[in-house]
GULUMLUM-983932 format. One record per residue (C-alpha): residue number from 1; residue in one letter; x, y, z. Coordinates in nm, 4 decimals. Example, Ala and Ser with C-alpha at 12.3 -4.5 7.8 and 13.67 -1.06 7.14 Angstrom:
<atoms>
1; a; 1.2300; -0.4500; 0.7800
2; s; 1.3670; -0.1060; 0.7140
</atoms>
This chain:
<atoms>
1; m; 0.0076; -0.0021; -0.0040
2; p; 0.1355; 0.3538; -0.0831
3; e; 0.2468; 0.6003; 0.1813
4; p; -0.0041; 0.8635; 0.2264
5; d; 0.0887; 1.1849; 0.0494
6; a; 0.0849; 1.4755; 0.3101
7; r; 0.1132; 1.7383; 0.0399
8; q; -0.1953; 1.5955; -0.1412
9; q; -0.3766; 1.5862; 0.1894
10; f; -0.3072; 1.9495; 0.3064
11; d; -0.3462; 2.0735; -0.0545
12; r; -0.7161; 1.9381; -0.0353
13; q; -0.7879; 2.0462; 0.3191
14; a; -0.6207; 2.3713; 0.3315
15; a; -0.9596; 2.5766; 0.3360
16; e; -1.0744; 2.3902; 0.6416
17; y; -0.7624; 2.4600; 0.8063
18; a; -0.7983; 2.8299; 0.7370
19; s; -1.1218; 2.8438; 0.9150
20; s; -1.0154; 2.6346; 1.2052
21; a; -1.0549; 2.7739; 1.5507
22; p; -0.7732; 2.5663; 1.7496
23; h; -0.5528; 2.6713; 1.4520
24; s; -0.6136; 3.0407; 1.4396
25; s; -0.6633; 3.1078; 1.8165
26; g; -0.5707; 2.8060; 2.0280
27; e; -0.4300; 2.8115; 2.3657
28; s; -0.0756; 2.7134; 2.2481
29; l; -0.0743; 2.9958; 1.9970
30; q; -0.0945; 3.2431; 2.2953
31; v; 0.1777; 3.0989; 2.4542
32; i; 0.4059; 3.1134; 2.1500
33; a; 0.3100; 3.4739; 2.1016
34; k; 0.3989; 3.5584; 2.4563
35; l; 0.7276; 3.3719; 2.4369
36; a; 0.8085; 3.5469; 2.1231
37; s; 0.7232; 3.8930; 2.2409
38; e; 0.9948; 3.8431; 2.4922
39; g; 1.2666; 3.8904; 2.2284
40; r; 1.3407; 4.0935; 1.9067
41; y; 1.4364; 3.8866; 1.5909
42; g; 1.5774; 3.9674; 1.2416
43; v; 1.4915; 3.6970; 1.0420
44; a; 1.2298; 3.4115; 1.1707
45; m; 1.0728; 3.0966; 0.9825
46; d; 0.7812; 2.8930; 1.0650
47; i; 0.7894; 2.5702; 0.9599
48; a; 0.4959; 2.3690; 0.8366
49; t; 0.2842; 2.7167; 0.8546
50; g; -0.0457; 2.5889; 0.6951
51; p; -0.2497; 2.8909; 0.6809
52; g; -0.0086; 3.1073; 0.8480
53; f; -0.1501; 3.1804; 1.1968
54; t; 0.1838; 3.1156; 1.3942
55; a; 0.3777; 3.3005; 1.1668
56; f; 0.1638; 3.6043; 1.1831
57; a; 0.1625; 3.5848; 1.5819
58; v; 0.5231; 3.6386; 1.5977
59; a; 0.5508; 3.8788; 1.2909
60; p; 0.5064; 4.1890; 1.5213
61; f; 0.8410; 4.0609; 1.6861
62; c; 1.0372; 4.0246; 1.3722
63; g; 1.2161; 4.1995; 1.0920
64; q; 1.0980; 3.9361; 0.8474
65; v; 0.9117; 3.5953; 0.9149
66; i; 0.9304; 3.3240; 0.6550
67; a; 0.6191; 3.1223; 0.6262
68; s; 0.7116; 2.7906; 0.4926
69; d; 0.5179; 2.4588; 0.3971
70; i; 0.4927; 2.1683; 0.1746
71; s; 0.1493; 2.2636; 0.0413
72; s; 0.1099; 2.5329; -0.2195
73; n; -0.2659; 2.5689; -0.1262
74; m; -0.1853; 2.5913; 0.2588
75; l; 0.0680; 2.8955; 0.1374
76; a; -0.2008; 3.0355; -0.0693
77; e; -0.4378; 3.0397; 0.2186
78; a; -0.1553; 3.2193; 0.4569
79; h; -0.0890; 3.4760; 0.1769
80; r; -0.4634; 3.5689; 0.1795
81; i; -0.4834; 3.5815; 0.5382
82; a; -0.1648; 3.8006; 0.5588
83; k; -0.3013; 4.0425; 0.2738
84; e; -0.6307; 4.0644; 0.4822
85; r; -0.4544; 4.1530; 0.7934
86; r; -0.2279; 4.3916; 0.6053
87; l; 0.1112; 4.2101; 0.7263
88; t; 0.3908; 4.3768; 0.5348
89; n; 0.6847; 4.1487; 0.6818
90; a; 0.5750; 3.8024; 0.5633
91; a; 0.7275; 3.5865; 0.2760
92; f; 0.6024; 3.2596; 0.1870
93; v; 0.8265; 2.9314; 0.0686
94; l; 0.7748; 2.5728; -0.0222
95; a; 0.9960; 2.3711; 0.1881
96; a; 0.9979; 2.0313; 0.3506
97; a; 1.0651; 2.0384; 0.7339
98; e; 1.3250; 1.8098; 0.7032
99; a; 1.5161; 2.0017; 0.4266
100; l; 1.5087; 2.4018; 0.5008
101; p; 1.6369; 2.5973; 0.2073
102; y; 1.8802; 2.8198; 0.4232
103; t; 2.2303; 2.8444; 0.5156
104; d; 2.3592; 2.7423; 0.8599
105; a; 2.3316; 2.9781; 1.1268
106; s; 2.0948; 3.2308; 0.9119
107; l; 1.7800; 3.2584; 1.1226
108; d; 1.7267; 3.4310; 1.4664
109; l; 1.3821; 3.2471; 1.5340
110; v; 1.2163; 2.9318; 1.4291
111; t; 0.8775; 2.8286; 1.5090
112; c; 0.6736; 2.5094; 1.4600
113; r; 0.2905; 2.4635; 1.5784
114; t; 0.0555; 2.2041; 1.5535
115; a; 0.2604; 1.9997; 1.2581
116; p; 0.5397; 1.7641; 1.3808
117; h; 0.3218; 1.4568; 1.4460
118; h; 0.2725; 1.4595; 1.0525
119; f; 0.6563; 1.4724; 0.9917
120; p; 0.8066; 1.1413; 0.8704
121; d; 1.1427; 1.2302; 1.0608
122; i; 1.1151; 1.4695; 1.3517
123; a; 1.4783; 1.3902; 1.4553
124; a; 1.5994; 1.5421; 1.0967
125; t; 1.3779; 1.8492; 1.1450
126; l; 1.5244; 1.9141; 1.4689
127; r; 1.8544; 1.8745; 1.3410
128; e; 1.7612; 2.1181; 1.0517
129; v; 1.6246; 2.3596; 1.3103
130; a; 1.9587; 2.3543; 1.4983
131; r; 2.1596; 2.3875; 1.1930
132; v; 1.9635; 2.7095; 1.0634
133; l; 1.9524; 2.8691; 1.3998
134; r; 2.2169; 3.1186; 1.4904
135; p; 2.4139; 3.0802; 1.8117
136; g; 2.1666; 3.1726; 2.0814
137; g; 1.8761; 3.1804; 1.8542
138; v; 1.5312; 3.0526; 1.9660
139; y; 1.3245; 2.7764; 1.8714
140; l; 0.9551; 2.7751; 1.9831
141; l; 0.7674; 2.4664; 1.9577
142; a; 0.3960; 2.3403; 2.0140
143; d; 0.2393; 2.0301; 1.9170
144; t; -0.0229; 1.7868; 2.0228
145; t; 0.1132; 1.5427; 2.2083
146; t; 0.0420; 1.1872; 2.3653
147; s; 0.0080; 1.0110; 2.6973
148; e; 0.2875; 0.8435; 2.8900
149; d; 0.0406; 0.5770; 2.9610
150; r; 0.0705; 0.2842; 2.7026
151; t; -0.3238; 0.2038; 2.6799
152; a; -0.4104; 0.5849; 2.6444
153; r; -0.1093; 0.6651; 2.4044
154; a; -0.2049; 0.3263; 2.1727
155; w; -0.5751; 0.4485; 2.1617
156; q; -0.4809; 0.8265; 2.0544
157; q; -0.2511; 0.7194; 1.7891
158; d; -0.4691; 0.4622; 1.6393
159; m; -0.7578; 0.7033; 1.6034
160; e; -0.5337; 0.9906; 1.4827
161; k; -0.3942; 0.7543; 1.2061
162; r; -0.7432; 0.6483; 1.0914
163; r; -0.8776; 0.9996; 1.0917
164; d; -0.5787; 1.1223; 0.8568
165; p; -0.3476; 0.8720; 0.7359
166; t; -0.0447; 1.1420; 0.7358
167; h; -0.0456; 1.1414; 1.0843
168; v; 0.2947; 0.9643; 1.1835
169; r; 0.3190; 0.9935; 1.5576
170; s; 0.2620; 1.2210; 1.8324
171; l; 0.5693; 1.2325; 2.0943
172; t; 0.5281; 1.2248; 2.4547
173; p; 0.6561; 1.5311; 2.6687
174; s; 0.9377; 1.3286; 2.7484
175; g; 1.0062; 1.2039; 2.4085
176; w; 1.0147; 1.5734; 2.3136
177; r; 1.2567; 1.6639; 2.5839
178; s; 1.4995; 1.3803; 2.4783
179; a; 1.4559; 1.4688; 2.0951
180; i; 1.5535; 1.8352; 2.1500
181; s; 1.8321; 1.7574; 2.3877
182; a; 1.9893; 1.5335; 2.1116
183; t; 2.0367; 1.8281; 1.8898
184; g; 2.2222; 2.0376; 2.1581
185; m; 1.9570; 2.2900; 2.1959
186; s; 1.8511; 2.3407; 2.5647
187; i; 1.5092; 2.3946; 2.6769
188; d; 1.4592; 2.7007; 2.9179
189; f; 1.0681; 2.6954; 2.9156
190; e; 0.7760; 2.4402; 2.8709
191; t; 0.4158; 2.4112; 2.9497
192; a; 0.1236; 2.2205; 2.8568
193; t; -0.1695; 2.3246; 2.7156
194; r; -0.4964; 2.1576; 2.5705
195; v; -0.6887; 2.1614; 2.2499
196; n; -1.0394; 2.1418; 2.2961
197; m; -1.2533; 1.9730; 2.0032
198; t; -1.5680; 1.7711; 1.8892
199; f; -1.5316; 1.4428; 1.6810
200; n; -1.7461; 1.5897; 1.4102
201; t; -1.5352; 1.9208; 1.3470
202; w; -1.2005; 1.6933; 1.3987
203; t; -1.2749; 1.4512; 1.1413
204; g; -1.4485; 1.7085; 0.8993
205; r; -1.1379; 1.9269; 0.8873
206; s; -0.9347; 1.6415; 0.7872
207; g; -1.1793; 1.5082; 0.5391
208; t; -1.1969; 1.1581; 0.6878
209; p; -1.4382; 0.9339; 0.4806
210; e; -1.7802; 0.9069; 0.6319
211; d; -1.7582; 0.5009; 0.6583
212; a; -1.4439; 0.5677; 0.8558
213; r; -1.5858; 0.8292; 1.0517
214; e; -1.8927; 0.6258; 1.1551
215; k; -1.6750; 0.3174; 1.2573
216; m; -1.4677; 0.5519; 1.4448
217; r; -1.7664; 0.7189; 1.6145
218; a; -1.9083; 0.3656; 1.7098
219; e; -1.5835; 0.2543; 1.8906
220; w; -1.5874; 0.5913; 2.1079
221; h; -1.8764; 0.4716; 2.3186
222; y; -1.6199; 0.2059; 2.4160
223; t; -1.3083; 0.4234; 2.4593
224; p; -1.0628; 0.2662; 2.7244
225; k; -1.0860; 0.4279; 3.0625
226; q; -0.7186; 0.5325; 3.0645
227; a; -0.7837; 0.7187; 2.7400
228; v; -1.1332; 0.8836; 2.8642
229; a; -0.9370; 1.0449; 3.1706
230; e; -0.6407; 1.1514; 2.9888
231; y; -0.8330; 1.2919; 2.6753
232; r; -1.1516; 1.3943; 2.8685
233; v; -1.3788; 1.1645; 2.6084
234; e; -1.7611; 1.2601; 2.6696
235; a; -2.0555; 1.1932; 2.4609
236; i; -2.2532; 1.5066; 2.3907
237; e; -2.5564; 1.5899; 2.1907
238; g; -2.6280; 1.4789; 1.8404
239; g; -2.4221; 1.1638; 1.8586
240; d; -2.0806; 1.3490; 1.8729
241; f; -1.8086; 1.3538; 2.1308
242; a; -1.6283; 1.6365; 2.3067
243; f; -1.2429; 1.5662; 2.3777
244; s; -0.9140; 1.7188; 2.4374
245; w; -0.5689; 1.6485; 2.3213
246; p; -0.2922; 1.7593; 2.5341
247; a; -0.0321; 1.9828; 2.3743
248; y; 0.3417; 2.0411; 2.4640
249; v; 0.4676; 2.3820; 2.4210
250; c; 0.8378; 2.4809; 2.4906
251; r; 1.1078; 2.7436; 2.4213
252; a; 1.4677; 2.6051; 2.3450
253; r; 1.7787; 2.7574; 2.2426
254; k; 2.1030; 2.7232; 2.0534
255; p; 2.4172; 2.7219; 2.2468
256; v; 2.6154; 3.0533; 2.1866
</atoms>
């Protein structure tokens, strides 16, 4: 069976992500903006920018912010939103997270939010982040994470993959600490946030086929108790479910 094509998936669903509340105004975005506001940066880059919301949140603190993505349709949505917001310091570049088209030590700030769980090689992406950052440069990360509990983690990862086959895996908080430390960058701030969603909007945003959605929905009535507690799964009106993914947010720095 061929590997799912993330570029095609996000080209197809770009408009859905552009109108997504968790992406445009989620708690992790507010934390990223607050962390960015504590410094001033010449050139910044947002990896896997999607509709550009993270790039736009850090733009006021940067001379230029480069919004990068593998999806041309996502970049088109980002460009449209930037124009609506009258941003003048944003640029848009097609680029894969594992192969950033910039020279060593050329960026002051790199951000990445709500995307790494789709990356085929998170370690390679982190090495690229460390490579392109100048000494003392800052990396701001936010992504949905998963449980340290094996049962809850297995349930979540299975549902994520069935909802969107381009999902690769979510790291645990301890996994993120290890992966970032392996690059030589050091974490000096971390926190946990939540992404509150409903099953219908979550699967609708990804364009999950209706037959797959109905099979998943039926199984959510029998969600393991560890996952119910961890992800706050609750049946609500209309046969829908409310739930909440945890998210890991951190700031790391490249050594001077």
